[in-house]
N, C-alpha and C positions, 0 to 999 in steps of 0.2 A: 352067326346072323349074319355074316357078310352073304352067305350065300342065300339065306332067308329073301335077301333084301335083292335077290338078282347078280349080287356081284359074284363072278365066275373066280378062279384061284387064281387063275391067268392076270387076270387084271388087274387084281390085286397087289399080287405079286412085282408088276411092272410096274404100278404106280408107287408103291411103298418103298422098292430102289430106286427108282430114279429122284424120289424124294429126299431120299440121305445124299443126293450131291448138291443138294438147294440149300445147305445151311449158311454159306456166307453171301449170297442172295437175298436169303429172309436177314437175316445180320441187318442186312440197306436197309431193307425198307421199315424195321424195326427203329431204325435210328430215323428214317424219315418221320415217321409216325411219331416220335418223340416230341420233334419239332415243332410239328402242325400243332400238336396235339399243346404244346405250351402256347403257340399261337391264339388259338381256340379258347384256352383258359384265362389268358391275360386278357383279350376283349370280355370276355365277361368280366373279370374281374372291375375292368377300368371302368365299364359301363354299369357297374354295380345292381347287377341281373337280379333281383327278388322275387318273392312268391306272388308280388302284384302283377307282374308284368305275365302272368301267366291268365289275368283276365278277359275277358271276351268283349267286345263289342258288335252289337247289329246292324240295321241299318245304313246308317249311310256311314258309320264308324268314326265320327269324330272322337278327337282328343282320345286316339286310341294310346295309351303309354306303352301297351306292350309291342302295338306293332311297330311302333315310333323307336325301342330301344333296341329290338331286333334289324332292323334297317342299320343302327349304331355299332351292333356287334360284327355284321356281314363286312360293314365299312372296313373295321380294323381290322378283322381276317383276312383281307383280300387285301389290303392297302389301298383303296378308296378315299376319294373326298365324301363321297356319300354313295348310297345303296337305295335301291327301290325291292322291297324283297315282299310280296305278296302271293296269299292263295289265288288269287281273281285273275292269275298267268294260270294258263293250263297245261303247258310242256314249254320246252325251252326253244321250240320252235314259235308257240305261241309270244315270248318276250322278244326274240330276234324280228317277227315279225312287227310287234309296238314299236323296237328301237328304231326299224329302218323305216317306218311310216313317219315316225318322230322327226328324224332329222335330216330326210330327203323331202324335195320339192320339184314340183314340174321344171323338165330339163336340169334339173340336176344329175349329176354321172357318179354310178355305184362302179367303183373297180373290185371285182375279187381277186388276189392275188396268191389263190390256193384252186386255183381251176374252179370246176364247176360245183357248185354249194350242194350240201345236204340235198336227198329228192322231196323232202317235204316244206323246200324253202323255194323250189321249181315254180311255183303258179304263185307264189307271195311276190316273186322278182318279175315273172311274165316271161320267162323261159319256156313253161307252158303256158297256152295260154288262158286267162283267165280276166274275165270281166271287174275284179277285184283286185288286181294286180299293181303291182308299182307301175310298171310299165304301161298299164290302160290309165294313169294319170301322169303321163309323161315324163317319169321318171327313165333317163337311161341308164344301159348295163352293160360293161363288157367285164372278159376274164383274162387272166393271163396263165398257164400252166405253170406247178411246178416245174423245174429241169433237175432232174437228178434227182429228188425227192430234198431238195432245197428250192427255195425263191430263187426266180431267176431274175438275179438283181439290175444286169443291165437292160434288160425289157421294161420292169416297174420304172426306171428312172427316166428312161425313153419315152414311157408312153408318159408319163406327169412331166413333162418338159413341155409334151406336145398336145396335151389336152387340161381343162379345169375336172379335176375329181375331185367330188363336194364328203364320198366318204371310202375307206377301204375297208372292205372286208376280210377275215383270215380267219378259216376254218381250221384250227386245231387239230379235231379228232378227223379221222380218214373217211368215216361214212362208211358206204357200202363201195369203196374204192380200193386198187392193190397200192395207194400210197402207204408211205410211211407218215404216221402223226409227226405234230411239229412241237420242238421240244422249246421252250421259252428262252433259250439262247438264240435259238434263231429266228425268235420273232424279235430279242433285242437287235439282233444283227440288222434286220430287213429294218425297221422301225428306224436306225440311224440312218440308213441308206435313202428313205422316204421325206424324212427330213430335212436330209441336204439337199433337197430337190420344191421340197412342198411345207412350211413349219404350219400350215392352217387345215390340212386334209383330217377331218375326224379317222382315226385308226379304230376298229370297231374288231374285237376278237370274239368269234363263239367259242367258248372256254367249256362248252359240255363234255361230261368225261374227263376232264383232265384235273378237277380240282383238288388239290393236296397230293396229288403223283409226284410233283417237284415240288423242293421249296420257296419257290416265290413265283408271285403271277405275273400276266403281262401289265396288269396298272405299273409294276415296281420297273418294269422295262420301257414305260415309256407310250403304254396302249392310254387311247382315251376311253374308252369304254369296253367292259366283257359281260357275258351275257350266260348265263348257265341254268340250269333246271334243278328243282331241288326231290326229285324222285332219281338223280345221278344221285353224284357222288356227298355233295352237301347237307342231303336233307339227311345221311346216314340211316336209310331203311324206313324213317320214323315219320318223317314228313308225309301226309296222304298225295300230297300236289304243293303246286306252286314252281314261279321260280324268282329268276333275280336278274338286275341290270345295273352294274356296278362302275364308277369309278367318277370324271368329273361333275361337280353339282349341276351345274347346266344343261349337262347333257342328261342325266338322272333325270332332274325336274321337267326336263322336254318328255320325256317319255312316259312320267306320271300325268302327263297331261291328255297325250295319246291314249294310254290306259284307261283314263278314268273322260274326263272334260275338260275343256279350258276353261280356266277360272277357277276350279277344284280341287285339280291334280292330286298331290300324294296326301290332302287334306281328308279324302274321303277312301273308304273301302273298311267294310269291318273285317275283324278279323276269324270270328265265326268260332273263335274256341280251338284256334287252329294255334297261336303263340307257343304253348308248352312244346307242342312236336312239332313246331321247326328248331325251336331253341335245343331241343332234349336231341333232336336230330342231328343238329352243327357241333354238336358236346361230342358225339359217337361219331361222328363223321372221319375223321382221322384214323380210327382202330378200325372202319368197314371198309376204307378205303384200301387200306395195308392189310385188311383179309380177300380184297379183292387180287390186289395186285399178287399175292402171293397163290391164288386159286389160279391165275393167268400163267404165272412163271412153271407152275408146277404143269398148267396143261401145255407149255409150250415144248417143257422139257420131255414129257411120256407123251407125245402125238408127234414128235419129232422123232424119236427112237420107234415110232411105229411107221415111219417113212414116209410121213406126210411133210408137205412143206408149209412151214410157221411162220409169222412174221408178228411182232420180235421176236427174235431167238431168247429161250430163257435167261441169258445173261446181258441181253442188250439193255443199254436205258432206254425208259420208258417216258409217252409225255400223254399217255390215259390210261384207260383200266382196260382197254380192248384187245384181245387175242385172236387171229385171225389163223385160221386153219385152212389151207386149201386141199380139199377132199377129191377133186377132179373130176368127181360123178355124183350124181344126183341123189344115187343108194346110200351114199356111206353118207353126206350131208344129211339128209333126212334122219336115217338111223344115228345119228350121233346126238343129232337134236332131241331125237324120241329118248335118249338116256338121259339127257339133263333134265327135259319134265317129266321123266318117271321116276328122278330124284329128288322133287320137287315139294314143296310142302303143304302147295293148293293146286289144285287139279293136276294131281300125278296121274291119275287114271284116263286122261286125256292125251291122244294120239297128236304131236303136229302133223299138218299136212301140208303140202303146198296151197295157198290161196291169194286170191287178187284183194289187196291189203290197201288202202285209201291212202293216197299219196304216193302211190309208187308204180314205177311200170312194169317191172315184172313181177310173177306171183313170188311169193315169200312164205320161206317155211321159218316157224316161230317157236321155239321152249320159253315159257315165260311163267312157271307155277310160281307167281309172288303175291303177300300178302297187298301189296297197291299194284294195280292193274298198269300197266307200263315200265315198272318201275327198272331201272337198267342197274341200276347198283342191289338189287338184289340179283342172283346168280341169270342169267338170260342166255339165248342163244340163240341166232337168226342169221339170215344172209338170202339174198336174193336167189330164185332157180334158173343161173344161167351160168355159163364157161366162165371161169376155171372150178366153178362151186364152192365159193369160201362161205366158212361157217365167221361169224362174226359173235366170239365170245365175250362178255362181261358181267363184272361183279361178282359179288359171294357174301352176307352177311357175316359168317365167318367162316374160316378158312377149312375147320372140319367138315362142316356141311358140303363146302366148295370140293375137296377133295373125294368126299363120300361120291359126289355126282359125276365128278371125273372116272371115279373105277366104273359107277354105270356107266355111263356111254360108252367109256371103252369096252367095255363087256358087249355091248350092243353089238359093236363093230367087229367084235372077235365071234361073236355066235350068227351074223348074218354072213362069213366069212363060207 
């Protein structure tokens, strides 16, 4: 059956052999899954989730008991005072945009301390000109790069002493960069350093790709607000869209008024039949994230064995579900993505080719044969077609499907030699 699926014997043997060496890493992931599953189940029980919470509202969405219960559950799972969880968010980037416009006013200063944010925020901030950007409304922006894959603590404190900053943004996942993703322990350390200088600045964390990869959240170590997508980790591959903003209640309320309108805020917003999917997705999320992590660990081990540079290494501590593979050339990058696409349940006959994707400067090659368009918790692999030709692989609803896809992608590399 492997051969019929286009997996050659060499690729199969390499993957199965390397898998045998990963038992200890997989055991750690299973233990993490148990901890996060307990968090979720406790939140469901605490908030007495019943079938009545699956009911739908339309129109204005007044008194949507399921929607409100979902937000209480998410708040408990994430260690937040409150949470805004809505299908009206189209993506994590949209939720970040809503949060930034909710908290920043003309002449306020926004400071990123993880370097330049992800590409889709460039026009939101005004790094790339746009008449609807924060910059066009008079919001000022600055950034401090990481130093040796850690925060530049001295530079951050110096900047805060010399400038009044309204909001500090921390992007935990690496995006299309070569830096490492940021672990919660490092977030905790930098928050303590920030608070030693400024106790009022809003600390906002872009938590996309990071939920359930560790056993605590940035909110539990002092962050004011975190933002993430439901078509990534916390949606469990079941939520069809949406995102969340969680943290201090006053900040969550401000975001609600920006998402809808002042005076109505979180009181409106119909669930349109999505409540069950969001709750069920969150219920499955710890296991799905564990499957994604196992697939990433296997990918790292196998691709390093084949001679490619990988990050993280298979046995390194992880902060997100993203696995980097440095191919060094466009051919291998495109062929690997093609293998992932051909092992997808949807659009398997499609061939990924580099193209101009909205919000990005370089051409992007993307494999994403998912049930939900753009879902990153389902197995996908993409990257900008620029040196050093890095593939960013993430997700997998089950480990078995992830392993098969890695075999297929490796077959593509071997067959193209």
